[in-house]
ZAROVEX-861955 format. One record per residue: x, z, y of N, C-alpha, C in turn; chain. Coordinates in Angstrom, 3 decimals. Last residue first. Example, Ala and Ser with C-alpha at 12.3 -4.5 7.8 and 13.67 -1.06 7.14 Angstrom:
# residues 2
12.850 / 7.080 / -2.250 / 13.670 / 7.140 / -1.060 / 12.900 / 7.870 / 0.030 / A
13.190 / 7.800 / -5.690 / 12.300 / 7.800 / -4.500 / 13.200 / 7.800 / -3.300 / A
This chain:
# residues 146
-50.656 / 24.929 / -14.159 / -50.464 / 24.354 / -12.853 / -51.448 / 23.343 / -12.533 / A
-50.901 / 25.775 / -16.730 / -51.364 / 26.700 / -15.724 / -51.240 / 26.110 / -14.320 / A
-49.784 / 23.935 / -18.452 / -51.246 / 23.942 / -18.323 / -51.761 / 24.895 / -17.253 / A
-47.009 / 24.522 / -18.332 / -47.543 / 23.280 / -17.743 / -49.049 / 23.305 / -17.533 / A
-46.108 / 27.806 / -17.366 / -46.614 / 26.912 / -18.402 / -47.193 / 25.666 / -17.725 / A
-43.176 / 28.710 / -15.836 / -44.616 / 28.467 / -15.572 / -45.061 / 27.447 / -16.620 / A
-40.650 / 31.102 / -15.735 / -41.253 / 30.002 / -16.474 / -42.730 / 29.919 / -16.140 / A
-38.716 / 31.743 / -12.809 / -39.661 / 32.183 / -13.845 / -40.272 / 30.949 / -14.482 / A
-35.775 / 32.808 / -11.031 / -36.707 / 31.821 / -11.545 / -37.621 / 32.390 / -12.606 / A
-33.828 / 34.586 / -10.300 / -35.103 / 34.650 / -9.601 / -36.171 / 33.706 / -10.126 / A
-31.662 / 34.147 / -12.039 / -32.030 / 35.515 / -11.648 / -33.440 / 35.567 / -11.082 / A
-31.496 / 31.359 / -12.341 / -31.667 / 32.205 / -13.517 / -32.143 / 33.605 / -13.157 / A
-31.198 / 30.595 / -9.658 / -32.298 / 30.066 / -10.436 / -32.562 / 30.940 / -11.651 / A
-28.801 / 31.894 / -9.021 / -30.031 / 32.274 / -8.330 / -31.256 / 31.792 / -9.085 / A
-27.075 / 30.481 / -10.758 / -27.220 / 31.939 / -10.882 / -28.513 / 32.410 / -10.231 / A
-27.360 / 27.885 / -9.691 / -27.799 / 28.162 / -11.062 / -27.981 / 29.669 / -11.285 / A
-26.268 / 28.290 / -7.117 / -27.654 / 27.801 / -7.280 / -28.175 / 28.136 / -8.665 / A
-23.681 / 29.100 / -7.757 / -24.558 / 30.023 / -7.032 / -26.027 / 29.605 / -7.176 / A
-22.759 / 26.737 / -8.994 / -22.837 / 27.982 / -9.774 / -23.775 / 28.988 / -9.085 / A
-22.806 / 24.959 / -6.821 / -23.637 / 24.695 / -8.004 / -23.818 / 25.968 / -8.824 / A
-20.909 / 26.239 / -5.163 / -22.278 / 26.021 / -4.697 / -23.231 / 25.793 / -5.871 / A
-18.621 / 26.139 / -6.756 / -19.167 / 27.445 / -6.352 / -20.608 / 27.311 / -5.897 / A
-18.242 / 23.358 / -6.892 / -18.525 / 24.119 / -8.098 / -19.141 / 25.462 / -7.763 / A
-17.705 / 22.847 / -4.154 / -18.836 / 22.176 / -4.813 / -19.240 / 22.925 / -6.076 / A
-15.374 / 24.333 / -3.827 / -16.576 / 24.695 / -3.049 / -17.814 / 24.087 / -3.705 / A
-13.707 / 22.920 / -5.611 / -13.943 / 24.348 / -5.795 / -15.217 / 24.784 / -5.083 / A
-13.696 / 20.356 / -4.497 / -14.247 / 20.550 / -5.844 / -14.574 / 22.015 / -6.099 / A
-12.404 / 20.968 / -2.074 / -13.755 / 20.418 / -2.062 / -14.412 / 20.648 / -3.430 / A
-9.883 / 21.775 / -2.987 / -10.747 / 22.724 / -2.296 / -12.196 / 22.268 / -2.264 / A
-9.035 / 19.316 / -4.051 / -9.134 / 20.489 / -4.911 / -10.051 / 21.543 / -4.295 / A
-9.034 / 17.757 / -1.726 / -9.887 / 17.403 / -2.867 / -10.093 / 18.563 / -3.814 / A
-7.067 / 19.073 / -0.232 / -8.445 / 19.042 / 0.256 / -9.412 / 18.714 / -0.865 / A
-4.866 / 18.480 / -1.822 / -5.249 / 19.864 / -1.611 / -6.699 / 19.970 / -1.142 / A
-4.857 / 15.699 / -1.523 / -5.014 / 16.284 / -2.861 / -5.476 / 17.737 / -2.753 / A
-4.382 / 15.548 / 1.246 / -5.646 / 15.062 / 0.694 / -5.901 / 15.620 / -0.696 / A
-1.779 / 16.572 / 1.347 / -2.865 / 17.295 / 2.034 / -4.235 / 16.838 / 1.513 / A
-0.481 / 14.539 / -0.095 / -0.448 / 15.935 / -0.579 / -1.587 / 16.747 / 0.048 / A
-0.909 / 12.373 / 1.588 / -1.439 / 12.354 / 0.224 / -1.503 / 13.776 / -0.343 / A
0.542 / 13.191 / 3.830 / -0.912 / 13.006 / 3.927 / -1.557 / 13.013 / 2.540 / A
3.120 / 13.145 / 2.713 / 2.552 / 14.403 / 3.198 / 1.035 / 14.307 / 3.316 / A
3.393 / 10.399 / 2.153 / 3.479 / 11.373 / 1.065 / 2.849 / 12.710 / 1.478 / A
3.226 / 9.341 / 4.752 / 2.240 / 8.960 / 3.720 / 2.235 / 9.964 / 2.581 / A
5.511 / 10.592 / 5.874 / 4.168 / 10.850 / 6.414 / 3.099 / 10.509 / 5.381 / A
7.579 / 9.478 / 4.387 / 7.340 / 10.927 / 4.317 / 5.946 / 11.297 / 4.825 / A
7.338 / 6.828 / 5.254 / 7.124 / 7.145 / 3.847 / 6.828 / 8.653 / 3.678 / A
7.984 / 7.227 / 7.975 / 6.694 / 6.661 / 7.586 / 6.374 / 6.998 / 6.127 / A
10.613 / 8.170 / 7.863 / 9.552 / 9.020 / 8.431 / 8.171 / 8.535 / 8.013 / A
11.895 / 5.913 / 6.847 / 11.850 / 7.137 / 6.037 / 10.787 / 8.091 / 6.555 / A
11.503 / 4.205 / 9.077 / 11.001 / 3.848 / 7.749 / 10.858 / 5.085 / 6.876 / A
12.936 / 5.497 / 11.068 / 11.498 / 5.319 / 11.209 / 10.843 / 5.015 / 9.869 / A
15.533 / 5.294 / 9.952 / 14.949 / 6.604 / 10.247 / 13.414 / 6.505 / 10.357 / A
15.844 / 2.520 / 9.905 / 15.887 / 3.265 / 8.652 / 15.257 / 4.648 / 8.830 / A
15.789 / 1.966 / 12.624 / 14.754 / 1.409 / 11.759 / 14.695 / 2.164 / 10.437 / A
18.134 / 3.349 / 13.459 / 16.829 / 3.722 / 14.002 / 15.704 / 3.246 / 13.066 / A
20.082 / 1.900 / 12.033 / 19.894 / 3.339 / 11.790 / 18.540 / 3.820 / 12.280 / A
19.701 / -0.629 / 13.187 / 19.523 / -0.462 / 11.732 / 19.313 / 1.013 / 11.399 / A
20.394 / -0.126 / 15.860 / 19.027 / -0.512 / 15.528 / 18.750 / -0.288 / 14.034 / A
23.130 / 0.459 / 15.529 / 22.233 / 1.458 / 16.122 / 20.784 / 1.151 / 15.780 / A
24.012 / -1.997 / 14.499 / 24.117 / -0.785 / 13.689 / 23.184 / 0.308 / 14.209 / A
23.550 / -3.593 / 16.727 / 22.887 / -3.908 / 15.448 / 22.906 / -2.679 / 14.532 / A
25.241 / -2.396 / 18.590 / 23.801 / -2.380 / 18.820 / 23.018 / -2.670 / 17.543 / A
27.782 / -2.897 / 17.418 / 27.356 / -1.521 / 17.692 / 25.829 / -1.430 / 17.861 / A
27.774 / -5.717 / 17.369 / 27.874 / -4.972 / 16.142 / 27.368 / -3.533 / 16.317 / A
27.753 / -6.256 / 20.086 / 26.628 / -6.712 / 19.262 / 26.601 / -5.917 / 17.953 / A
30.237 / -5.182 / 20.746 / 29.014 / -4.625 / 21.355 / 27.786 / -5.006 / 20.538 / A
31.995 / -6.810 / 19.221 / 31.921 / -5.372 / 18.948 / 30.669 / -4.742 / 19.552 / A
30.634 / -9.914 / 18.049 / 31.276 / -9.134 / 19.114 / 31.059 / -7.642 / 18.826 / A
30.943 / -10.687 / 14.566 / 30.205 / -10.630 / 15.833 / 31.017 / -9.800 / 16.821 / A
32.824 / -10.651 / 12.600 / 31.891 / -11.769 / 12.641 / 31.132 / -11.831 / 13.965 / A
34.505 / -8.470 / 12.312 / 34.876 / -9.469 / 13.316 / 33.912 / -10.665 / 13.395 / A
31.723 / -6.537 / 13.299 / 32.975 / -7.156 / 13.718 / 33.798 / -7.461 / 12.450 / A
28.465 / -7.360 / 11.983 / 29.605 / -6.465 / 12.191 / 30.848 / -7.244 / 12.625 / A
26.289 / -8.806 / 11.253 / 26.481 / -8.581 / 12.705 / 27.678 / -7.668 / 12.989 / A
26.132 / -8.800 / 8.549 / 26.494 / -10.070 / 9.197 / 26.775 / -9.881 / 10.692 / A
25.216 / -6.235 / 8.033 / 26.605 / -6.581 / 7.720 / 27.044 / -7.834 / 8.443 / A
22.646 / -5.409 / 8.271 / 23.408 / -5.558 / 9.518 / 24.863 / -5.951 / 9.284 / A
21.777 / -5.216 / 5.675 / 21.158 / -6.223 / 6.546 / 21.969 / -6.448 / 7.818 / A
22.509 / -3.459 / 3.732 / 23.537 / -4.371 / 4.221 / 22.998 / -5.414 / 5.164 / A
20.209 / -2.157 / 3.001 / 21.227 / -1.412 / 3.713 / 22.321 / -2.288 / 4.302 / A
17.097 / -3.649 / 3.468 / 18.385 / -3.747 / 2.798 / 19.437 / -3.017 / 3.638 / A
14.176 / -1.671 / 3.724 / 15.148 / -2.587 / 4.312 / 16.492 / -2.518 / 3.564 / A
11.960 / -1.431 / 0.878 / 12.760 / -0.842 / 1.935 / 13.795 / -1.841 / 2.474 / A
10.037 / -1.964 / -0.982 / 10.371 / -3.008 / -0.041 / 11.234 / -2.529 / 1.110 / A
9.756 / 0.487 / -2.287 / 10.286 / -0.668 / -3.042 / 10.727 / -1.787 / -2.099 / A
8.593 / 1.967 / -0.241 / 9.925 / 2.331 / -0.708 / 10.565 / 1.181 / -1.488 / A
6.131 / 0.699 / -0.047 / 7.038 / 0.672 / 1.095 / 8.479 / 0.989 / 0.655 / A
5.136 / 1.401 / -2.566 / 5.359 / -0.012 / -2.236 / 6.299 / -0.165 / -1.046 / A
4.972 / 4.190 / -2.230 / 5.848 / 3.631 / -3.260 / 6.163 / 2.153 / -2.992 / A
3.104 / 4.362 / -0.161 / 4.453 / 4.901 / 0.044 / 5.419 / 4.310 / -0.983 / A
0.898 / 3.242 / -1.506 / 1.449 / 2.589 / -0.306 / 2.872 / 3.047 / -0.049 / A
0.526 / 5.197 / -3.496 / 0.862 / 3.817 / -3.862 / 1.453 / 3.059 / -2.686 / A
-0.163 / 7.382 / -1.900 / 1.058 / 7.454 / -2.722 / 1.489 / 6.042 / -3.128 / A
-2.584 / 6.420 / -0.861 / -1.461 / 6.708 / 0.038 / -0.133 / 6.788 / -0.721 / A
-4.063 / 6.313 / -3.242 / -3.790 / 5.074 / -2.507 / -2.619 / 5.288 / -1.545 / A
-4.318 / 8.997 / -3.860 / -3.559 / 8.133 / -4.752 / -3.177 / 6.827 / -4.070 / A
-5.944 / 9.736 / -1.720 / -4.624 / 10.337 / -1.858 / -3.743 / 9.484 / -2.762 / A
-8.234 / 8.273 / -2.348 / -7.485 / 7.959 / -1.106 / -6.091 / 8.553 / -1.158 / A
-8.967 / 9.583 / -4.696 / -8.662 / 8.153 / -4.724 / -7.866 / 7.730 / -3.493 / A
-9.548 / 12.113 / -3.741 / -8.395 / 11.950 / -4.643 / -7.987 / 10.488 / -4.737 / A
-11.843 / 11.440 / -2.212 / -10.682 / 12.095 / -1.592 / -9.432 / 11.892 / -2.444 / A
-13.524 / 10.379 / -4.199 / -13.142 / 9.575 / -3.037 / -11.894 / 10.134 / -2.379 / A
-13.824 / 12.564 / -5.900 / -13.201 / 11.337 / -6.420 / -12.751 / 10.439 / -5.281 / A
-15.055 / 14.425 / -4.223 / -13.738 / 14.717 / -4.756 / -13.054 / 13.455 / -5.252 / A
-16.557 / 12.726 / -1.442 / -16.617 / 13.353 / -2.738 / -15.211 / 13.579 / -3.233 / A
-18.247 / 12.331 / 1.629 / -17.010 / 12.421 / 0.860 / -17.276 / 13.117 / -0.452 / A
-19.512 / 10.882 / 4.457 / -19.811 / 11.255 / 3.096 / -18.495 / 11.270 / 2.330 / A
-20.404 / 11.226 / 7.731 / -19.280 / 11.226 / 6.808 / -19.736 / 11.699 / 5.464 / A
-21.839 / 9.314 / 10.442 / -21.853 / 10.369 / 9.424 / -20.657 / 10.226 / 8.513 / A
-21.935 / 7.169 / 12.088 / -21.129 / 8.292 / 12.524 / -21.077 / 9.418 / 11.515 / A
-25.118 / 6.406 / 10.983 / -23.969 / 5.959 / 11.770 / -23.216 / 7.178 / 12.289 / A
-25.824 / 8.211 / 7.901 / -26.185 / 7.631 / 9.194 / -24.937 / 7.237 / 9.965 / A
-24.169 / 7.246 / 4.813 / -24.847 / 8.180 / 5.701 / -25.209 / 7.487 / 7.000 / A
-24.838 / 4.802 / 2.289 / -23.985 / 5.372 / 3.335 / -24.821 / 6.290 / 4.207 / A
-26.668 / 3.633 / 0.645 / -26.225 / 4.969 / 0.298 / -25.305 / 5.592 / 1.322 / A
-25.499 / 0.354 / 0.990 / -26.590 / 1.233 / 0.596 / -26.023 / 2.578 / 0.199 / A
-23.274 / -0.296 / 3.709 / -23.597 / -0.299 / 2.294 / -24.744 / 0.670 / 2.017 / A
-24.102 / -1.984 / 6.748 / -23.655 / -0.793 / 6.043 / -24.102 / -0.843 / 4.582 / A
-23.161 / -5.443 / 7.118 / -24.172 / -4.400 / 7.113 / -23.664 / -3.185 / 6.361 / A
-20.717 / -6.803 / 9.101 / -21.054 / -6.411 / 7.749 / -22.056 / -5.279 / 7.821 / A
-19.577 / -7.734 / 11.477 / -20.939 / -8.111 / 11.142 / -21.335 / -7.789 / 9.701 / A
-17.185 / -6.482 / 12.019 / -17.159 / -7.830 / 11.445 / -18.537 / -8.244 / 10.907 / A
-18.732 / -3.389 / 12.040 / -17.448 / -4.077 / 12.079 / -17.551 / -5.407 / 11.354 / A
-21.269 / -2.379 / 14.003 / -20.991 / -2.900 / 12.671 / -19.737 / -3.756 / 12.777 / A
-22.212 / 0.525 / 15.751 / -21.393 / -0.686 / 15.688 / -21.178 / -1.081 / 14.250 / A
-25.333 / 1.668 / 16.890 / -24.284 / 1.769 / 15.876 / -23.536 / 0.455 / 15.783 / A
-25.743 / 1.721 / 20.476 / -26.193 / 1.397 / 19.124 / -25.018 / 1.480 / 18.148 / A
-24.914 / 4.625 / 22.501 / -24.800 / 3.207 / 22.154 / -25.317 / 2.939 / 20.747 / A
-26.995 / 6.746 / 24.310 / -26.228 / 6.628 / 23.073 / -26.140 / 5.160 / 22.706 / A
-26.680 / 6.274 / 27.891 / -27.406 / 6.468 / 26.642 / -26.468 / 6.340 / 25.466 / A
-25.617 / 5.639 / 30.354 / -25.534 / 7.027 / 29.906 / -26.343 / 7.297 / 28.654 / A
-25.394 / 3.137 / 31.305 / -26.703 / 3.760 / 31.492 / -26.700 / 5.221 / 31.011 / A
-22.813 / 2.529 / 30.455 / -23.084 / 2.600 / 31.885 / -24.406 / 3.308 / 32.182 / A
-23.225 / 2.507 / 27.684 / -22.298 / 3.480 / 28.284 / -22.578 / 3.644 / 29.775 / A
-25.003 / 0.367 / 27.420 / -25.423 / 1.717 / 26.987 / -24.524 / 2.784 / 27.620 / A
-23.384 / -1.724 / 28.322 / -24.607 / -1.392 / 29.035 / -25.087 / 0.003 / 28.693 / A
-21.390 / -1.690 / 26.342 / -21.038 / -1.431 / 27.737 / -22.269 / -1.026 / 28.545 / A
-22.926 / -2.335 / 24.099 / -22.218 / -1.050 / 24.152 / -21.834 / -0.700 / 25.597 / A
-23.823 / -4.907 / 24.754 / -24.787 / -3.822 / 24.491 / -24.110 / -2.450 / 24.630 / A
-21.385 / -6.260 / 24.898 / -22.205 / -6.140 / 26.118 / -23.231 / -5.023 / 25.943 / A
-20.645 / -6.167 / 22.205 / -19.816 / -5.482 / 23.198 / -20.610 / -5.263 / 24.480 / A
-22.603 / -7.839 / 21.136 / -22.569 / -6.443 / 20.726 / -21.774 / -5.609 / 21.735 / A
-21.883 / -10.238 / 22.378 / -23.217 / -9.671 / 22.616 / -23.243 / -8.186 / 22.259 / A
-19.284 / -10.603 / 21.366 / -19.494 / -10.487 / 22.804 / -20.858 / -9.859 / 23.134 / A
-19.757 / -10.829 / 18.614 / -19.007 / -9.693 / 19.111 / -19.272 / -9.485 / 20.594 / A
-23.175 / -11.814 / 17.872 / -21.762 / -12.078 / 18.140 / -21.082 / -10.814 / 18.666 / A
-25.312 / -11.141 / 15.218 / -25.025 / -10.886 / 16.617 / -23.528 / -11.111 / 16.808 / A
């Protein structure tokens, strides 16, 4: 199905007040094992993997950071004083935004790691409660009696 046809379906569904069909990005079918459209499946390994990916992105951004001397060519006397002032102002702004972006990725990674730890704890507690209940309330039934 083309994008235009899919978009027309979504617009028609929205105008009619019905639930739109599930959207497939770039015409790729959902992977086997994925939840229903709009569902969310997460595991500790997935959460920790995404946290590690954010740290890697932050590290790559840091390695490719803007050169501190990038605005040197625009300084007086090579350039007009107004041009020099604006180039310096932009360089400071860009550096500030760059540092904020790296800090954001690092903070998100930290929060994801914390979430992964909490997820694993809840998952372990759920499994332990199930096994405790099975041991406390379960009983052996001989195969021939069933």
